C-alpha positions in Angstrom: 72.0 99.9 55.4 73.5 102.8 57.4 71.2 104.1 60.1 71.5 107.8 60.9 71.4 109.3 64.3 67.9 110.3 65.3 66.1 111.9 68.3 63.2 109.8 69.5 60.8 110.6 72.3 58.9 107.5 73.7 55.9 107.9 75.9 53.8 105.6 78.0 54.1 103.1 80.9 52.1 102.3 84.0 52.8 98.5 83.9 55.6 96.3 82.7 53.4 95.5 79.7 54.0 99.0 78.4 57.4 99.7 79.8 59.4 96.6 78.6 58.3 96.9 75.0 59.2 100.6 75.1 62.7 99.8 76.4 63.1 97.0 73.7 62.3 99.6 71.0 64.8 102.0 72.5 67.5 99.3 72.8 67.0 98.4 69.1 67.3 102.1 68.0 70.5 102.4 70.0 71.8 99.2 68.5 71.2 100.5 65.0 73.0 103.8 65.8 74.6 104.2 69.3 74.5 108.0 68.9 70.7 108.1 68.7 69.2 110.2 71.5 66.1 108.9 73.4 63.9 110.6 75.9 61.2 108.7 77.8 58.1 110.4 79.1 56.1 108.6 81.8 53.6 109.3 84.6 54.8 110.5 88.0 54.7 107.8 90.6 54.4 104.9 88.1 56.9 102.1 87.8 58.5 103.5 84.6 60.1 106.2 86.7 62.3 103.5 88.2 62.5 100.9 85.4 63.5 103.2 82.6 66.5 104.8 84.4 67.6 101.3 85.5 67.7 100.5 81.8 70.0 103.4 81.2 67.6 106.0 79.8 66.5 109.5 80.8 62.8 109.9 81.7 60.6 112.9 82.5 57.4 112.5 84.5 54.0 114.0 83.9 51.3 114.4 86.6 48.8 112.6 84.5 46.3 110.1 86.2 43.6 107.8 84.9 39.9 107.9 85.7 38.8 105.5 88.4 35.7 103.4 87.8 34.9 102.3 91.3 32.6 104.7 93.2 34.2 106.2 96.4 34.9 109.6 97.7 38.6 109.2 97.0 37.9 108.2 93.4 35.4 111.0 92.9 38.1 113.5 94.0 40.6 111.8 91.7 38.3 112.0 88.7 37.6 115.7 89.3 41.3 116.4 89.2 42.0 114.3 86.0 41.0 117.0 83.4 43.1 119.6 85.1 46.1 117.2 85.4 45.6 116.4 81.7 45.9 120.1 80.8 49.0 120.5 82.9 50.5 117.4 81.4 49.9 118.6 77.9 51.6 121.9 78.7 54.6 120.0 80.1 54.6 117.7 77.1 54.6 120.6 74.7 57.6 122.1 76.6 59.5 118.8 76.5 58.9 118.5 72.7 60.1 122.1 72.1 63.2 121.5 74.2 64.1 118.0 72.9 63.1 118.6 69.3 62.4 114.9 68.4 62.5 113.5 64.9 59.7 111.1 65.9 57.3 110.5 68.8 56.5 106.9 69.8 53.5 106.0 71.9 53.3 102.6 73.6 50.2 103.0 75.7 49.7 104.1 79.3 48.7 107.4 80.9 51.6 109.5 79.6 51.1 108.4 76.0 47.9 110.5 75.5 49.2 114.1 76.4 52.6 113.5 74.7 51.2 112.2 71.4 48.4 114.7 71.3 51.0 117.6 71.5 53.4 115.8 69.2 50.9 115.5 66.3 49.7 119.1 67.0 53.3 120.3 66.5 53.6 118.2 63.3 56.1 115.8 64.8 55.9 112.5 62.9 54.4 109.8 65.2 54.1 106.0 65.6 51.8 104.1 67.8 52.6 100.6 69.2 49.3 99.0 70.1 50.0 95.8 72.1 46.5 94.5 72.7 43.9 92.8 70.5 41.4 95.5 71.4 42.6 99.1 70.8 42.6 101.7 73.6 40.5 104.9 73.3 43.6 107.2 73.0 45.1 105.2 70.2 41.8 105.1 68.3 41.5 108.9 68.6 45.1 109.5 67.4 45.1 106.9 64.6 44.2 109.3 61.8 47.0 111.7 62.8 50.0 109.4 63.2 52.1 107.9 60.3 52.2 104.3 61.4 50.4 101.9 63.8 52.3 98.7 64.8 50.1 95.9 66.0 50.4 92.4 67.4 47.0 90.9 66.5 45.0 90.3 63.3 41.9 92.2 62.5 43.0 95.6 63.9 41.6 97.4 60.8 38.3 97.5 62.7 40.0 100.1 64.9 42.6 101.8 62.7 43.0 102.8 59.0 44.2 99.7 57.3 46.8 101.5 55.2 48.7 102.6 58.4 48.8 99.2 60.1 52.0 97.2 60.2 51.9 93.7 61.9 55.0 93.8 64.0 54.2 91.7 67.1 55.0 93.0 70.6 58.7 93.8 71.4 60.1 91.6 74.2 63.4 91.3 76.0 66.1 89.4 74.2 66.4 86.7 76.9 63.0 85.3 76.0 63.4 82.6 73.3 62.9 78.8 73.0 65.0 77.2 75.7 67.5 74.4 75.5 68.1 71.5 78.0 71.1 73.5 79.2 68.9 76.5 79.9 66.5 74.3 81.9 69.3 72.8 83.9 70.5 76.4 84.8 67.0 77.3 85.8 66.7 74.2 88.1 70.0 75.1 89.7 69.2 78.8 90.1 65.8 78.2 91.8 66.9 75.1 93.7 64.3 72.9 91.9 64.1 69.1 91.6 64.5 68.1 88.0 62.5 64.9 88.6 59.3 66.9 89.4 57.0 69.0 87.2 56.9 72.7 87.5 54.3 75.5 87.4 55.1 79.2 87.0 52.4 81.5 88.4 52.9 85.2 87.3 50.4 87.9 87.8 52.0 90.6 85.8 54.5 93.2 87.0 52.1 94.3 89.9 50.9 90.8 90.9 47.4 89.5 90.9 45.0 89.2 93.8 42.9 86.5 92.0 45.9 84.3 91.2 47.1 84.7 94.8 43.6 83.7 96.2 43.7 80.6 94.0 47.1 79.6 95.3 46.1 80.3 98.9 43.0 78.1 98.5 45.0 75.3 96.9 47.5 75.4 99.8 44.8 75.6 102.4 43.1 72.5 100.9 46.4 70.6 101.2 47.8 71.1 97.7 45.7 68.3 96.2 47.3 66.7 93.1 50.6 68.5 93.8 52.6 65.6 95.2 55.2 65.7 92.3 54.9 69.4 91.5 57.0 72.4 92.4 55.7 76.0 92.0 57.4 79.3 91.3 54.9 81.9 92.4 55.3 85.6 91.8 52.8 87.2 94.2 53.5 90.9 93.7 54.9 93.6 96.0 51.5 94.9 97.0 50.5 91.4 98.2 53.8 90.2 99.7 53.1 91.0 103.3 49.8 89.2 103.3 51.3 86.2 101.6 54.2 86.1 104.2 51.6 86.0 107.0 49.7 83.3 105.2 52.8 81.2 104.6 54.2 81.6 108.1 54.6 78.2 109.8 53.8 76.2 106.7 56.4 73.7 105.7 56.1 73.8 101.9 59.5 73.5 100.3 57.9 72.9 96.9 56.3 76.4 96.8 58.9 79.1 95.9 57.2 82.5 96.2 58.5 86.1 95.9 57.1 89.5 95.1 59.1 89.9 91.9 61.0 87.6 89.6 64.2 89.2 88.3 65.2 86.2 86.2 62.0 85.6 84.3 63.9 83.9 81.5 65.0 81.1 83.9 61.5 81.0 85.4 60.0 80.3 82.0 62.8 77.8 81.2 61.9 75.8 84.3 58.2 75.8 83.8 56.2 73.0 82.2 53.0 75.1 82.4 52.5 78.8 83.0 49.6 80.4 84.8 49.3 84.1 83.8 47.2 87.1 83.4 46.8 87.8 79.6 48.4 91.2 79.2 49.9 91.8 75.8 53.5 91.5 76.9 52.9 88.3 78.9 51.3 86.7 75.9 54.1 87.7 73.6 56.7 86.3 76.1 54.8 83.0 76.4 54.7 82.7 72.6 58.4 83.4 72.4 59.4 80.8 75.0 56.8 78.4 73.5 55.2 77.4 76.8 51.8 75.9 77.5 49.7 78.5 79.4 46.5 78.8 81.4 45.4 82.4 81.1 43.2 84.2 83.6 42.2 87.5 82.0 41.9 90.5 84.3 38.4 92.0 84.4 39.8 95.3 85.6 41.0 96.6 82.3 39.5 98.8 79.6 37.2 97.0 77.1 38.1 93.6 78.6 41.1 93.6 76.3 42.8 90.8 78.2 40.0 88.4 77.3 40.5 89.4 73.6 44.2 88.8 73.9 43.8 85.4 75.5 41.1 84.2 73.1 43.4 85.0 70.1 45.5 82.1 71.3 42.8 79.8 72.7 40.9 79.9 69.4 44.1 78.5 67.8 44.6 75.7 70.3 47.6 77.6 71.7 46.5 78.2 75.3 43.8 77.5 77.8 41.6 80.0 79.7 39.9 80.2 83.1 37.5 83.0 84.0 38.6 85.4 86.8 35.4 84.7 88.6 36.1 80.9 88.5 39.8 81.0 89.2 39.7 80.4 93.0 37.8 77.1 92.5 39.1 75.9 89.1 42.5 77.3 88.3 44.8 74.9 90.0 42.8 71.8 89.2 42.7 72.8 85.5 46.4 73.5 85.5 47.2 70.2 87.3 45.0 68.3 84.8 47.0 69.9 82.0 50.3 69.1 83.7 49.3 65.4 83.8 48.7 65.4 80.1 52.0 65.6 78.2 50.3 65.1 74.9 48.1 68.2 75.4 51.1 70.2 76.6 53.0 69.2 73.4 50.0 70.2 71.2 49.7 73.6 72.8 53.5 74.2 72.5 53.3 73.2 68.8 50.4 75.6 68.2 51.9 78.6 70.1 55.3 78.4 68.4 54.2 80.0 65.1 52.7 82.9 66.9 56.1 84.1 68.3 57.5 87.3 66.8 61.1 87.5 68.0 61.9 90.3 65.5 59.2 92.8 66.7 61.5 95.5 67.9 63.5 95.3 64.6 60.3 95.6 62.6 59.2 98.7 64.6 62.6 100.3 64.3 62.5 99.9 60.5 59.1 101.6 60.4 60.5 104.4 62.5 63.3 104.9 60.0 60.9 104.9 57.1 59.0 107.7 58.8 62.0 109.8 59.7 
């Protein structure tokens, strides 16, 4: 099939869970036709304003913000401004649509997705939603009747969306995430300076880091790393938490704990890991399915509709992962993980159950739907 040149506008962001799937979709569209033109629309001050240009794409920022749930004067002032910023963002989105003249608008979730898609459907631009989570967000539910297609990653999404518009695509992930060979694992050990004779845990709290996972690690280290005699850890603590972790780790002689604020070679980190500790954002789950690793999920309680618990339980109910509550993580997370690490049979069972859940062709499936619409 010959794929014609199209003009696509992709909106959303805020976290890596929205940004990297969006970039994967863009990469696939460019692969199908290198002349295709793509414009990203994100939220000012959010990480997409750096990550998207780094991937080679143009992005425009909107002044949109989200409502804050915690009560404080700062958050009250923020929430008063939100409706006005939404109106301003919608005006800017309308101008961008008029100037770019897209053949299709694609929403991947995040603050910028709402004003851009609302204006796109109002202007009769064909639109597609990519819903990453097992519990649909409010904006996507509101727009569902007005878009042409909704690509999902979990079963049962007809409770949120019109069934006839749903396509089960999975979540797009970066091409470097796949089942790894012994050679990949050897490269990972060399890259991170790990001991192949030991077992390895990867701790990753999403693109921004996780205070809960960091607290669990700090307690385990303060307790003397019980049960970790033959274990090495790759620990992504997050940029926001890095200074505090540096101060905590100062003077501690722990060569088996490798920590950093951000992991650039996540593919090699996954390749090295025997068990992964992770938040259960949609992209993290899709990556773990693709690399076929045993995982202990700690769903974040600070997300809309508790969707990370829904995401995690979709795997847990199939014997494809384990779960520890956020409120219990400081006390139980490392001991639960070390118990799993000491049970090769359980790890093998989880890896076997998670393998069929991987969708390595998600970006291609979404691109095909885009072309059907266009």
